[in-house]
N, C-alpha and C positions, 0 to 999 in steps of 0.2 A: 505438360506440368508433371512434376515428380509426385507420384502417389504416396511416396514413403513418408511424407510429412503429415502429422495430424493437425498442426496449427503453425502459425507465424507469430513469433514474439518480437515486439519492438520495445526496446528499453533504452533508457538514457536519463541523464540528470535533469533537474529542473531547468526550464528555459532553453532546452536543447532543440525544440520544435518537433518532439516525437508525435504529439497528438495530431497536428496537420498532415504529418507524413503518414501516419496510420490511417487517417481518414481518406487520403488521396489514394492510398494503396487499396483500401476497402472499396472504393469507388471502381477502381480499375479491375478488381477481382469479383466485384458484385457480392461482397460478404459483409460481415458484421463485426464489431469491435467489443471485446471484454476488457473492461478497465482493471488495472492492477495498481490502484492508489488508495492507501488506507484511510485518506480523509475525504475524498471525493464521493464516498458512499454516503455521506451525511446530507440530508435535505437542509436547505436554508444556509449551508456553509458553501457559498459559491465563489465569491471573489477571493476569500482567503485560501481557498484550496486550488484556486486556479482552474476552475472547471472549463472555461473557455468553450461553452457549448456551441458558440458559433462556428467553431473549427469543424464540427461534424456536418456542417451544410456546405456543399460545394455545388456551385452553379444551380442553385435552387433544389438540389437533391439532398435529402438529409440521410446520413448514414446511421443505421440502427446501432445503438451502444447499450451495453449491459453493466450492472454493478456500479451504477452512478445513482445517487438520490435513493438509496434503498433502506436507510436506517434514520431514526431521529437523533438530532444532536443530543449529546449527553449520554447516549448509549455506548457501551464499551465493547465494540465489535471485535472479534478475534480471528486468528488464522484459521481455526476449525471451521468457523462460519464461512469464511472466504472460500475455502476449499469446497465446501458443500454448494455455496452459490455459484462458483465458478463452473462446477460440473453440470448444474441445471442449464446454465447459459451455453456452456460448450455443447452439450447434447442437443439442445434446441437448434442451435446453428448447424451443427453436423446433420440433423435430420432434414435440413432443407438442401442438403448436398453442397453446402458452402465450406470453405477453409477459414475457421475462426482466426481473427487476429487479437492477440493479447497485447495490451499496450500499457506501460505504466513505468514508475520509478520506485515503487516500494519493493526492495529486494527480497524481503522475507515473503511477501506474497507471491512474487514471480517464482522464487525458488521452491516454494511449498507445492506449487503446481508442476513445475518442470522436473522437480526431483521426485514428486509423488509422496511427500511426507505423509506418514501414516499417524493420524492423531485420533484419540478417543476423547470425546467430550465427557466431562465428569460434572454432573449436576451438584449444586449446594446441598448440604445435608444440614438443615437448621438444628436438628436434635443433637447431632455429633458436635457442632460448633457451640451449642449452648453448654453441653456437658464439659467441653474442654476449656471454656472461657476463663475458668478460675485457676488453671495451671500456669506455672511460671514458664518462661522460655526454656530453662534448663530441663524441667520435667517433660516438656513437649518434645525437645530434642532427643531425650532418652527414649521417649515413646516412639518417635519416628525411626530411631535406629534399629528398633526391633522389626520393623518392616523392610528396611533396606540399608546397604552401606551408604553412609553419607558422603558422597563425592561433591555434592553442590552445597556450599556453605550459604548460598543466597536462599535455600529453602528455610533456613533457621535463623535469618537475621533479625526477624521480628516475630512476635507472637502470632500476628495475623497470617503470616506466611507460613509459619510452621503448622498452624491449625489447617490451612488449605492443603499443605503437602500431606498431612495425615488423612484428610478427607479424600484426597486422590488415591493414596494407597489402600485405604479401606474400601473404597469402591472397587479398585481392581481385585482386591482379595475376595470381595462378595460377588463380583461379576466377572469370572475368568472368560474374557472374550478375545477372540483372535484379533489381531490388528486390523483396523478397518482398511479395506482394499482401496487403493486410489490407482486409477489406470496409469501405465507407463506411456507417457505421451512423447513422440518424437517431434520437436519443434525445430524450425529454422529459426535461429535467434539473430536479430539484427540489432546492433547497438548504435546509437547516434553519439558520435564524438564531437564535441565542441571545443574550440581553442579556449583556454582558460580566461584569457582577457576578454574575449568577445563574450564568454558566458557571464562574467562579471558586469559587463556593460548591459546585457540583457535583463539580468536579474535586477539591477538598480532601475533601469528604464521601466520594467514591468511593474516594480513595486510602486513608483511614482504614479503610473498610470491606474493601478488598482486603487490606490489611496483617492485619486481623483474621482474615480468611478463610484466611490462610496464604501470602501472597506471598513472604515471606522463606523458608519452607519449600520452596516451589516452586524458588527458585533454588538452595538447598542441595542438593535432589534432582537438579537439572540438573548441577551441579558434581560430585556423586557418581557420575553416569552417565558422567563422563569428558569432558563439554563443557568446553573450556578457559575460564578467566576471561576471556581476551581475546576469545574468540568471543562470550561473552554480553555483554561491554562493547560490542562492535561493534554490538549491536542497539539500543543506546541507551536513553534514558529509564529505565523501571522496572528493566530488566536491568543497565543501567550502574551505577546507584546502588546497587541492592541487592547487586550483586556486589562493589562497593567497600566496603559495609558488612560483608558475610559474610567477606571476606578481611581484615577488620581495618583497612582504610584510612580508613574514616569511622566516626564514632559514629552511634548510631540517630538522634539529634536532627539531626546534620548530614545524614544520609542523607535524613531526611524533609524538611527545609527545601529542600535543593538539588533533590531530585526534584520537589517541589511547584512550585517556581519553573521547573523545566525543562518541566513539563507545561503550565503556563500559557503559557510562550514557544512551545511546540509548537502549541497551539491557536491562538495569534495567527498563526503562520507558515502554518497550514492556511487560515485565512480570507484571508490575503494571497495565497496561491495561487489560491483560488476567485474572488477579486476580479480576479486577473490572467487567469483564464480568460475572464472576462466581456470584458476588454479585448481578448482575443485572439479575440473573435467568438463565443463560446458564449452562449447565452441561458439564464440560470438563473432559474427561477421560485422565489421565496423564500416559505416558510412560517415562521411564528413557532413556536419550539420550545414556547411556552406554550399554543398553541392546543389544545383537546381533540383526541383521536385522530380522532373523527368528522369534525371540521372539516378536519383535514389530509387525510383521505382523500377527502372531498367535493371539496376543492380540486383534488386530482390527477385524480379522475374527470371534473370540469368540463373541465380542460385536454385531457384525452384526447378528450373528445367534441367539442371545437371543431375547426371546419375550419381 
């Protein structure tokens, strides 16, 4: 096996079968999986995020997985936290002498790890926020321009965002820290490509199945637990449209049609991101979703053994 790789990454759009593939590969290599899915981190959000935890058990053997069910619903988890939690899981797996498998479809999470984004967490500054709350957007924009050249107009499209931008700049001014080091990881990246028509069929079939399994009831339960409708809508896709249905803003048929369309568009955006990664210099080795599992695993093993 090629020692040059620090990890294996398996990426692909929703409904491409990447999780069963990653689990079968992990069983073969006797290793563990780190999830790269921005919604599967939330506890109690199972059917709507497509956790499919049964995929991690093969022939009675459960494959250890990380970064699933690590945050409470309603919490706004971010990329910096993902990098931090990824590193902990990665180091724990490596300490066992295993080659970790990163698996998911959230492009930003995948790229933040594979490219080693350097991010600095900036805490909230209540005193500063309070002091700035009476200023107009124009005054805040002028204030922010004293810290930096304003290339990014989204920093100042609302008072709230302008205050956050000033808070970040003020923190950097008071805490001159070198960029947080993130290790440069060399990954074998495997992409799962699925025919568009087959992907559409699988998405529709899976949506119907999850609704039968109780996806509406899952959303009702989250709302009963005190998660606000706005917080659930924030997570998008299933949670957005099911919440709108449960709160009476959409009929069942409207919800189904809009949600089905949104998932198709989401899968298309995922593929656009992955193609963009190739343009940004990543080498992705593509396997066909319809290949038998043995063929997919043999493909990865061949790539691992090449010099």
